[in-house]
Structure formats: C-alpha cells, structure tokens
N, C-alpha and C positions, 0 to 999 in steps of 0.2 A: 479851148477855154483858157488854157494857161497863158495865151497871148494877151488876155485882158487883165491879167494880174499885174499890178504896178510893181516894177522892179525898183527897189530902194538902193541907195548908195550906202555902203558901209560907213559907219562912223570911224574916226581914227582909233578910238578906244577898242572897238570891236575888231578892226583890222589888225591892230597890234596884238590883241588877245589870240587871234587865229594864228598869226605868224609865230608868236611865242610858243603856242601849243605844238606847231609843226616842228620848230627847232628843238624844243624840249623832248618831244617824242623821239625824234631822230637821234639826238645826242645821247639820251639815256640808253636807248637800244644799242647804239654803237659802243659807248664807253662802258656801261655797266654790264651789258650782256654779250658784248662782242658780236652783235648782230651785223649783218650786211647793210650797208647804206641803201641798197636797192630795196630790200625788204621793208626798211623803215619808211622810205618814201612812198612805197605802195600803200602801207598802212595809213599814211597821212591822208589818203583818200577819205577815210572815215572822219576826218576833220574838215577837209575842204568842201566836200559835197554838202553835208548838213549846213555848213556856214553859208554856202551860196543859196541853198534852198530857203534859208531864213530870210534872205533878201528878196524872195519872191520868185526865184528861178526854179524850174522843174528839174527833176533828175535827167530827163531827156535833153533839156537845153544845156545842162552842165556837161553831159557826155559829148554833146555836139561841139561845145567849146574846146574840150580836151582833144577830140578827134581832129578838129580843124588845125590846131597848133601842132599836134603830134605828128601830122603829115610832114612838117618841115624838118623832122629828124631823119627823114628817109635817106638823104644823101650822106649825112654824117655817119649814120649807122652802117651803110654799105661800105664806106671807107674803112671803118673800124673792123668790120668782118674781113675785108680784103687784106688788111694788115696782118690779121691772124693767119691767113693763108700764106702770106709773104714770109713771115717768120719761120714757119714750118719748112717751106721749100728751100729757104736760104740756109737753114741748118743742114738739111739733107744734102744740099749742093756743096757744103763745105765753106760757104761764104762767111757766115758768122765765125766758125772755128778759125778761118784764115785771119780774120781781123784780130781775134783774141791772141792767136799765136804770134802775129806780128807785134802786137803790143808787148807781150812777154819778152820778146827778143830784144827790145830797146832798153830794158832796165839796166842801169849802171849805178855803181855806188855814188859817184860824184853828183849825179842828178837824180837821185832816188825819188825825192819828193816830186820833182817835175815829171818824171816818167810814171810815177804813181798816178798823178793827176791825168796824164794823157792816156794811160792804159785803161783806167776806170771810165774815162770819157768815151774811148773807142768801144769798150764793152757795152756800155749803157746805150750808146748811139745804135749799135748793131742789134741789141736785144730789146731796147725800149723799156728797160726796167732798172730803176735805181736799186730796189731791194734785191733783185737777182744779182746785180753787180756786187753789192755789199756782201752778199752771201757766198760769192765765188771768188772773184779777183780780190775783193776787199779782205777776206779772211786770210788769204795767202800773203797779201802784201803787209798786213798787220804783223804776221809772224816774222816776215823778213825784216820789217822795220824794227821790231823788238830785238831781233838778233844783232842788229847793227847799233843798238843803243840809242835810237832816235826816240824822243818822247812820244808816248802812245797817242796823246791828244793831237800832236802835230801830224803824225801819219794818218790818223783817222780824219782829220780836217781835209787833207789832200784827197783821201779816198771819197769822202762825202761830196766834196766840191765836184770831182770828176763824175761821180755816179749821178748826181742830180743835174749836172750840165747835160749829160746824155739823155736822161729821162725827160728833161725840159725841151730839148731841141730835136729829139728823134721823132720822125713821123710814125714810128712803130709804137710809141708810148701811149698808154691809155689815158694818162693825165693830160697829155698834149692834145689828143683827139677830143677829150671831154671839154677842155677849156674852149677849144675852137667851136665845138658843137653848141655849147650853152650860149655862147655869144653870137652864134649864127654867122660864122665866117668859115672859109675852108681852111683845112689844116696847113696847106702849103703857104698860103698868104699869112697865116698866123706865125709859122716858123720864120718866114722871111722877115716879118716885122720884129720878131724877138731878137733877131741878129743885131739890131741897132743898140740894144742894151746889153745883151749877153756876150757878144764878141769883145767889146772893149773891156768888160769886166773880166772876161776869161784871159785876155792878154795881160791885164794887171796881175791876175793870179799867177800866171806863168812867171812873171818877174819876181813876185814875192816868194813863191815856192823855190825858185832857182837860187835867189840870194840867201834865203834861210838855209836851204839844203847844202850850200857850200861849206857850212860849218861842220858837216858830217862827211865831207868828201873823202877822208882817209879811212872811214870805217869799211868793214868788209861785209859783203852780201853773202848770205847762205843761199846758193842756187838750187838746193835739192828740190824744194817744192816747185819752183819754176820749171825745172827740167822734167819733173814728174808730169806736170800738166801738159807741157809741150809734147812730151813723148806720147801721151794718150791721144792728143789731138792729131799729131802727125801719123800715128799708126791707125787711126780710125778714119781719117779723111785725107784726101789729096790736097795738101796745102799748096796754094800757088795762085798765079794770076788768073787762070781760067775761072777759079771760084769767085773772083771779084767782078766778073763780067755782069752779073745781074744788078749789082749796085751801079756800075757805070751806065748800064742800059736805062735804069730807072731815072738817074739824074739827067740823062740826055732827053728822055721823054718829058720830064717835068720842065726842063729848060725850054723845050719846044712848045710849051703851053698846052700839052695834051691833057685831057681830063684826068684828075688824080686816080679815080677808080680804075680806069682803063690802064693807066701807067703802072699802078701797083700790081694789078692782076697779070699784066703782060710780063712784068719782071718776075713775078712768082712763077709763071709758066716757064719762063726761061730757066729759072732756078730748078724747076722740076725736070726739065730736059737734061740739064747738066748733071743732076742727081742720078738720073737713069743711065746716062752715057758714061760719065766719069766715075761716079761712086757705086755703080752697079745696083742701084735701088730698083726694086720691082714696082711696077706701076700701081698694083693693088695696094702695096704698103704705102706708097707715096700718097695715094688718095686718102688712105686712113690717117696719115699725118696731117693732111689738109684739114680734116675734120677734128681730130682729137689731139693734134700736136705731135712733134717729133718725139720718139721714144728710144732710149738706148741705156744700157747698163755697162759702164766702163770699168767699174770697180773703184773709181775715184770719186768721192762725194762732190768735190768742187766741180768736176767736169759734168757729172750727172745733173747737178742743179742748173748749170749753164745751158746744157743742151736739151733737156727735157722740157720743152715749152712750145708755144705757138699753136696754131690750129684755130678753126672757127669757134670751137666751144670755149677756148680760153678767153674769147672776147664777148661771149654771150652775156655775161653780167653787165659789162660796160654798155653794151647795146641796149639792154633792158633799162639800165639806169638812165641813159640819155632819153629814151622814149618816155619813161614815166615822169622824169623831171619836166620835159617839154609839156606833157599833158597837165601836170599840176600847176606849173607856172602859167600855162595858157588860161586855165580856169581862173586863177588869181588875178590875171591881167584883165580878162574879159568881164569879170564881175566887179571890177573896180577896186579890189583890195590893194593892188600895187600902186595905183594912182593915189589913193588916200595916204598910204604909208610914205610915199615919196614926196608928197607936198611939203612937209616941214623941211626936208633936206633941200628941196629945190629953193625954198624961200631963203634958207641960210646961205646956200651957195651963190644965189643971184646969177650974175653973168660971169663969175670968176671960174676960169678953167683950172686955175691952181687949187681953188677950194674943192672943185669936183675931184681932181686927182688925189688931193690930200684926204678927202672923205673916203675915197675908194681904198686907200692904203689903210686907214683906220678900221674900216669895216672888214677888210680882208684879214688883217692881223688879229682883230678881235674874234672873228669867226674861226680862224685857225687855232687860236688859243682856247676858245670856248668848246669847239667840237672835237679837237685833237685829230682832225682829218682834213688833208688838203683837198680831197675829193668833195667833201661837204662844202668846204670853203669856195671851191670853184663854182659849184651849183648855186650856192646862196648869193655870192657876190655877183655872179653873172646874171642871175634872175632879177635881183634888186636894182642893180646899177645900169643895166642895158638901156632902159628907157631914158635915163638921164643923159647918157652919152649920145643918144640919138637927138635929144633936145639941143645939145651943143654941136650938132652936126659932125660928131666924131665917129669915124668908122669903127666897126666892132673889133677889129684887130688891135685897136688901142687898149680896149678894156681887157681882151683876152691876154694881151702881153702883160699888163699890170697884174692880172690875176696870177700868172705864172711867176712873175718876178717876186711876188709877195707870198702867195699860197704855196706853190711848189717849192720854192727856195726857202721860204720862211719856216717850214716844218721842222728842220733840224735845229733851228735856233730856239725852239720852245721846248724846254726839258720834258714836259708831259705830253707833247704831241706824239702821235703814233710813229712818225718818221724818226724823231729823236730817240724814242724808246727802242725801236727796231735797230737803229744804228748802234746804240749803246750795247744792246744785248748781243748783237751779231759780232761786233768788233771787240767787245770786252773792255770798253772805255766809258767812263762817266760822261754824260752830256756836258757837264761843266768843264771837262778837260778839252773836248773837241770844239765846242761852240766858238771860242775865240779864233780858231784857225779855219773855220768854214768861210774862207774869204769870199767865195762866189756869192754866198747867201747874204753877205753884208754889202758888197760893192754894187751888185746888179740893181737892187732897189734904189740906191742913191742916184745912180745914173738915170734910172727910170723916172724918179721924182723930178730931177733936173729937167728932163725932157718935158714932163707934164707942165712944169711952171713956165718954161720958155716957149713951149709949142714946137720945139724941134722934133721932127719925125712923127708928130701927131697928125695922122692923116684925116682929112675932112671930106665930107660929102659935097658934091655939086648938087644944086637944087633938084635937078632932074633925077639924079641918083637917089636922093632922099625920098622922093615921091614914089619911086618904084620898089623900095624895100618893104619887106613884110613887117607889119606892125605887131 
C-alpha cells in the first residue's frame, strides 16, 4: 500500500530546516554537554526519519535506504578495526617505542625547533594521534623549550605542526580513516593524494623552523626529561632494528598493491610474533591487547600516556560513527534533501572548479568554527560536497584531501576549536601565542587552494569509472 503513496520532493526551506536541526542538535550536544559526536548523530535519526516520512516515505523504506548505503561502510570500518589491532601489537613488539626513542635521540640545542617538529611527527605517525603526541612528547618538549628560553608560542607551534602532520598522514589515525571513509575512497589512496599538498608544506616548515631556531643555537638543553623517558623505553622494550620490521613489512605490502586490510593485519600479526619472541609477551596477554589495547604502568606519566593505547575497542566509536553517518547521509540523499540543498550551490558554482574548491574551503572552515570539531567538519563537508565533486568528475580523494587540509589542520587556528583548546591546556600556552607559528596549518591550505584553481594534482574520473561508482 505504501508503494502507492506519492513521494514528494522536499522544498529548499524544509530541507534547510532539517539540516539546521541536525547541525544544531549535534553541535549543542558536543559543545554544551560534551557529548560524543556518535551519540548526537544517532539521535539525529529522530529528525531524519520523521522528515522523510513527511515526504511520503514509510519507516521501512527509510530504513532500507539507510541499510543500502550503510553497507558501503563495511570496508572502511574493517580497516579502522584492523588499525586498532596494529597499534596494540606494534607497541607490544617495541615498534612504536623504538620510533619515539629514536626521535628523542636526535634532539640538539642548535636545531631544537626542527627536531621538535620531527619528533612530534614521528610520534604522531607511529601512534596516529595528535592529542596523544601533545600530551606526551609535547609536554616534555615544552618544558625543554622553556628551560632554553625559547618563546613558548614558538615551541608550541612546532609541536602542533608535527603532531597534526602525523595525525593527518598516518594510516593509524581515526581522523584520516574517517575522512577517507566519508568521501568513499580507501585510506592509502587518500594518504598518497595528501602528499601533494602536505609534503611541500612540511619542507617549507623545516626551513622556517631551522632558520628561526638558529637564533637559539647557543642555548643549553636540559636533558633530564629526555633521558628519563628514553630510560623507561629502553628498559621496558628491546629498542632496535628488529622492532622496525613490521613497519617495513607493511610498507612493502602496500607498495606491492596488496589489499589494505590484509596488509595491516599481516603486519599486526608479524608485530605479535616479534612481541612473543623478542619481548617475551604471552599469547593470551597479546590477544587481550588486540581487543582492549596495550596496557602497562611504567611510573612515568608521559610514557604511560604514549603506550596505553590501541586495540579493537579503541576504534569502536569511530566505526560506529562511520556507520551511523553513512546511514543518515544515505537517507538524506535518497529522499532528495541533499539534492535540494546543493542546487543553489551548483547554480552559483556553474562550471568553475575554482569556485567549487573555494566553496569547499568556506564550508569547511565555517563548519570547523561553528562545531568546534574537526570530526564533525569531516562528516558534514564530506556529506554535503561529495555529490558536487562527482558532478565535476573529480575523484573522492580530492575532496578528502581538502577536508584534511582545512578541517584537520584548521582546528588549531580557531581559538575556540576543541583542538586549539586542548593544545592550549596541554602545553600551557594561549592559542593566540601559538597560532602564528603553526606554519603547517597555514601553508598546506594555500598549496591546496592553488592546486584547486590550477587543476594540478586534481584527479578526474574517466567516463567508465564514473558510471561504475556508487551513487
């Protein structure tokens, strides 16, 4: 009987009202009540479903729309869960501790800002978390920088640039996996495409922090904290080349174009074998780490924060978020809400790729400022702008890259954004002191925008590829 009910197209006013209701519900919950973005998106079901039923759709039809699109989150979510497994076994094998130990070893007074950038980059790449890096290596480096008389904002800028570089480029990062998933591209393709903007920006950062740091070349470093952390790591793990084998193995598998899930799990398995043989881990304990994350008490808070992470359960919320977002976005798309909302934007953009990219920048920075969350921004911009990029025959990695260039890196530049607030509270520096020195966050979007205008590195679909993609 429901088949005979005429399905109406939403008016622009109604579609905008629904979208504002979803954004407001999510933002108020996150900002005012510190609620999880996953919880708030699930509650948006109470807005989306009644709105769709008002257009003539039945509850069963709406659920079918959600299920149909939700299935496309399967591969992304398996990768995210596999990453959780990888992190736990890499820590148990001493892989991540070896990377951090190596980074601490290269710190010198003359190039303190440069080595700060590199150490935080290595830590964040290895762990997949900017906040974890800020709360571990970042705190130690702030103390060292202060003892050398380096301006706090300058040290914090180098720490934040390194931390968010790793968070953005690491296949272990939840934000990186989320951006790829929302835009429906695989995480390895996403990371490779980001290199076009992030690597040049990072090289410029290296030059800037090196030149500025030379001013403080004669200052003296207090090595007490560095040595303390290194001692804990070396006494707990076997630091050395053997521990780095899982990383090399993973890179080889990915370069040989093996499936990401298989590559990640194979590397995790190798890490587990090394953990048992070299580190003396029990198989039962290791399997527990795989589920709940690596666990240890070293007596040093910095080390504990760095090492107690990973596991399938650590990725559970990200998996749920991706699944729920796909369902909600699918319903909005199938019932015509996104089409109606995008029409005015399409009319203004016309055939201009530059306007499309410019609009994406504006929407991304606005969402980041409005919601105070880069995760929300990734979800919102990816959902809204994906159909437009397909209209322009632009592959999804173009959009996912712009999202990371603006949302992930833009957070520290907005004083009330959660990333700026966390950085400020953790490092003990006002956002207005470190914002001018977050060079990576300033330079990367400029390069990204230039690419968008000129078309350089903007990958496009062939006609047959476009026809085979999921709408």
